C-alpha positions as CSV (number, residue, x, y, z in Angstrom):
1,X,11.7,-4.8,-10.3
2,X,13.9,-7.4,-8.7
3,X,12.3,-7.3,-5.3
4,X,8.8,-8.8,-4.7
5,X,5.9,-7.1,-3.0
6,X,4.3,-8.6,0.0
7,X,0.5,-8.5,0.5
8,X,0.9,-6.1,3.5
9,X,3.0,-3.7,1.3
10,X,0.5,-3.9,-1.5
11,X,-2.3,-3.1,1.0
12,X,-0.3,-0.2,2.3
13,X,0.2,1.1,-1.3
14,X,-3.5,0.8,-2.2
15,X,-4.5,2.6,1.0
16,X,-2.0,5.3,0.3
17,X,-3.4,5.9,-3.2
18,X,-6.9,5.9,-1.8
19,X,-5.9,8.5,0.9
20,X,-5.6,11.1,-1.8
21,X,-9.4,11.0,-2.4
22,X,-12.0,8.8,-4.0
23,X,-10.6,6.7,-6.9
24,X,-11.5,3.7,-9.0
25,X,-9.7,0.4,-9.7
26,X,-8.1,1.3,-13.0
27,X,-6.8,4.6,-11.7
28,X,-5.3,2.8,-8.6
29,X,-3.6,0.3,-10.9
30,X,-2.1,3.1,-13.1
31,X,-0.9,5.0,-10.1
32,X,0.8,1.9,-8.6
33,X,2.4,0.9,-11.9
34,X,4.4,4.2,-11.8
35,X,6.3,2.6,-8.9
36,X,5.7,-1.1,-8.8
37,X,4.8,-3.9,-11.2
38,X,1.2,-4.8,-10.4
39,X,-1.6,-6.2,-12.6
40,X,-5.3,-5.5,-12.4
41,X,-5.9,-9.2,-11.7
42,X,-3.7,-8.8,-8.6
43,X,-5.3,-5.5,-7.5
44,X,-9.0,-6.4,-7.5
45,X,-8.7,-9.1,-4.8
46,X,-6.8,-6.6,-2.7
47,X,-9.5,-4.1,-3.1
48,X,-12.2,-6.6,-2.1
49,X,-10.2,-7.7,0.9
50,X,-9.7,-4.1,2.1
51,X,-13.4,-3.5,1.6
52,X,-14.3,-6.6,3.6
53,X,-11.9,-5.5,6.3
54,X,-13.7,-2.1,6.4
55,X,-10.6,-0.1,5.3
56,X,-12.3,1.0,2.1
57,X,-15.8,2.1,1.4
58,X,-17.2,1.4,-2.1
59,X,-19.9,2.8,-4.3
60,X,-20.9,2.6,-7.9
61,X,-21.5,5.5,-10.2
62,X,-22.3,5.7,-13.9
63,X,-19.5,7.0,-16.2
64,X,-19.8,7.2,-20.0
65,X,-22.8,4.8,-19.9
66,X,-21.0,2.2,-17.8
67,X,-20.8,1.5,-14.1
68,X,-17.6,2.5,-12.4
69,X,-16.8,1.4,-8.8
70,X,-15.2,4.0,-6.6
71,X,-13.2,3.4,-3.5
72,X,-12.6,5.7,-0.5
73,X,-10.6,5.4,2.7
74,X,-12.6,4.8,5.9
75,X,-11.5,5.9,9.4
76,X,-10.3,2.3,10.0
77,X,-8.4,2.5,6.7
78,X,-6.7,5.8,7.8
79,X,-5.7,4.1,11.0
80,X,-4.3,1.1,9.2
81,X,-2.4,3.3,6.7
82,X,-0.9,5.2,9.6
83,X,0.3,1.9,11.1
84,X,1.7,0.7,7.8
85,X,3.6,4.0,7.4
86,X,5.2,3.7,10.8
87,X,6.1,0.1,10.2
88,X,7.5,0.9,6.8
89,X,9.8,3.6,8.2
90,X,11.2,1.1,10.7
91,X,11.6,-1.6,8.1
92,X,13.1,0.7,5.5
93,X,15.7,2.1,8.0
94,X,16.8,-1.4,9.1
95,X,17.1,-2.7,5.5
96,X,19.0,0.4,4.4
97,X,21.4,0.1,7.3
98,X,22.1,-3.5,6.4
99,X,22.6,-2.8,2.7
100,X,24.9,0.1,3.5
101,X,27.0,-2.0,5.8
102,X,26.1,-0.4,9.1
103,X,25.3,-3.7,11.0
104,X,28.8,-4.1,12.5
105,X,28.7,-0.6,13.9
106,X,25.5,-1.4,15.8
107,X,26.9,-4.7,17.1
108,X,30.0,-3.0,18.4
109,X,28.0,-0.3,20.2
110,X,25.8,-3.0,21.8
111,X,28.9,-5.0,23.0
112,X,30.5,-2.1,24.6
């Protein structure tokens, strides 16, 4: 993809994936890769930061003889995701308007 992903947008995407229910790192990576280019080495520091910020809770569970780390959204994470979603809508609408050439219309209406 031509456009990069900011850390805030990546946080929002991870929280959104986790909002669907408990999940683990590889599953989050695979879900995100359907829409954006992200590697596991990029994702795990994000997961640790969101855990440290108390947006994600974490627990380990055995799976096929190995330990798998699961992540779940906390109440603080739900609140943060809600904020990200509101901010994204505002940002998306402004960028879309710029890309579609609607800026001059807004400037003319303000000047009148």
